[in-house]
C-alpha positions as CSV (number, residue, x, y, z in Angstrom):
1,M,-76.7,64.9,129.6
2,K,-78.5,66.5,133.0
3,K,-82.0,68.7,133.3
4,F,-82.8,70.8,136.2
5,C,-85.2,72.9,137.1
6,L,-85.1,75.2,139.8
7,A,-87.7,78.2,141.4
8,L,-86.8,81.4,143.1
9,D,-89.2,84.4,144.1
10,L,-88.0,88.1,143.8
11,V,-89.3,90.6,145.6
12,D,-93.0,91.4,144.5
13,D,-91.5,95.0,143.7
14,P,-92.1,96.4,139.9
15,E,-88.8,98.6,140.2
16,L,-86.6,95.5,141.4
17,I,-88.0,93.0,139.1
18,A,-87.1,95.5,136.5
19,E,-83.3,96.0,137.7
20,Y,-83.2,92.7,138.5
21,E,-83.6,91.8,134.6
22,K,-81.1,94.7,133.5
23,Y,-78.4,92.3,136.1
24,H,-79.5,89.6,133.6
25,Q,-78.8,91.5,130.2
26,N,-75.2,91.8,131.3
27,V,-74.0,89.5,133.9
28,W,-70.7,89.4,135.0
29,P,-67.9,87.5,132.8
30,E,-66.7,86.3,136.5
31,V,-70.5,84.4,137.4
32,K,-70.9,83.6,133.4
33,Q,-67.5,81.3,133.6
34,S,-68.4,79.5,137.1
35,I,-71.5,79.0,135.1
36,L,-69.6,76.8,132.3
37,D,-66.8,75.8,134.4
38,S,-69.0,73.6,136.4
39,G,-69.8,71.9,133.6
40,I,-73.8,73.4,133.0
41,N,-73.4,73.8,129.5
42,N,-77.0,75.9,129.1
43,M,-78.9,78.0,131.5
44,E,-82.3,80.1,131.0
45,I,-84.6,81.6,133.5
46,Y,-87.7,82.9,132.9
47,R,-90.5,84.9,134.7
48,V,-93.5,85.2,135.2
49,Q,-94.5,88.1,137.6
50,N,-92.5,87.3,140.8
51,R,-92.3,83.4,140.4
52,L,-88.7,82.5,138.9
53,L,-87.7,79.2,136.5
54,M,-84.6,78.3,135.6
55,L,-83.2,75.1,134.0
56,I,-80.4,74.2,133.3
57,E,-78.6,71.7,130.8
58,A,-75.4,70.2,132.3
59,D,-72.9,67.3,131.8
60,D,-72.8,64.0,133.5
61,S,-69.6,66.0,135.6
62,F,-72.1,68.2,137.2
63,S,-73.1,68.2,140.3
64,F,-74.7,71.3,142.6
65,E,-72.4,70.4,145.4
66,A,-69.5,71.0,143.9
67,K,-70.8,74.1,141.8
68,N,-71.8,75.7,145.0
69,E,-68.1,74.5,146.8
70,A,-66.5,76.0,143.9
71,D,-68.8,79.4,144.3
72,K,-67.6,79.5,147.8
73,N,-64.5,80.3,146.7
74,N,-65.1,82.6,143.8
75,P,-65.0,86.4,145.3
76,R,-66.7,87.6,142.6
77,V,-69.2,85.2,142.9
78,Q,-70.2,85.4,146.2
79,E,-70.2,89.4,145.3
80,W,-73.0,88.7,142.7
81,E,-74.8,86.2,145.0
82,E,-75.3,89.0,147.7
83,L,-75.8,91.5,145.5
84,M,-79.2,89.4,144.1
85,W,-79.9,89.1,147.0
86,K,-81.9,92.6,147.1
87,F,-83.7,91.0,144.9
88,Q,-84.8,88.1,145.8
89,Q,-86.7,86.1,147.9
90,Q,-86.9,82.7,149.3
91,L,-89.9,80.4,148.3
92,P,-92.3,79.4,151.6
93,N,-91.1,76.6,153.4
94,S,-87.6,77.1,152.6
95,K,-84.8,76.1,154.5
96,Y,-82.9,79.3,156.0
97,G,-80.1,81.1,153.4
98,E,-81.5,78.4,151.1
99,K,-82.6,80.2,147.0
100,W,-83.4,78.5,144.0
101,Q,-85.4,75.4,144.7
102,L,-84.7,72.2,142.7
103,M,-88.4,71.2,141.2
104,D,-89.9,67.6,141.0
105,K,-90.6,66.5,137.9
106,M,-94.7,65.5,137.2
107,F,-94.6,64.8,133.6
108,S,-92.9,64.3,130.7
109,L,-94.3,63.8,126.7
């Protein structure tokens, strides 16, 4: 099993953050299916203020490259991603268009 931790910021606006959370209480079925189809077994998103943390547990077949390619060819996922940009902002020093950034593991007990 593979584990990943990613970070992203939201636009620092309480109304937008509340709307973003509301969307995530009822994620579109096609988006959920695309996540499962990629080999992700569990995904959780946590928030503090406007900073998000995503935890992913995936099987050994999972790769970000394959997930990104599949998402490019899925109109419903593209619609979701475009909608989410309203709420999201890139982390400082991100590459152009880059959303979630993979975090480096620095401690384990």
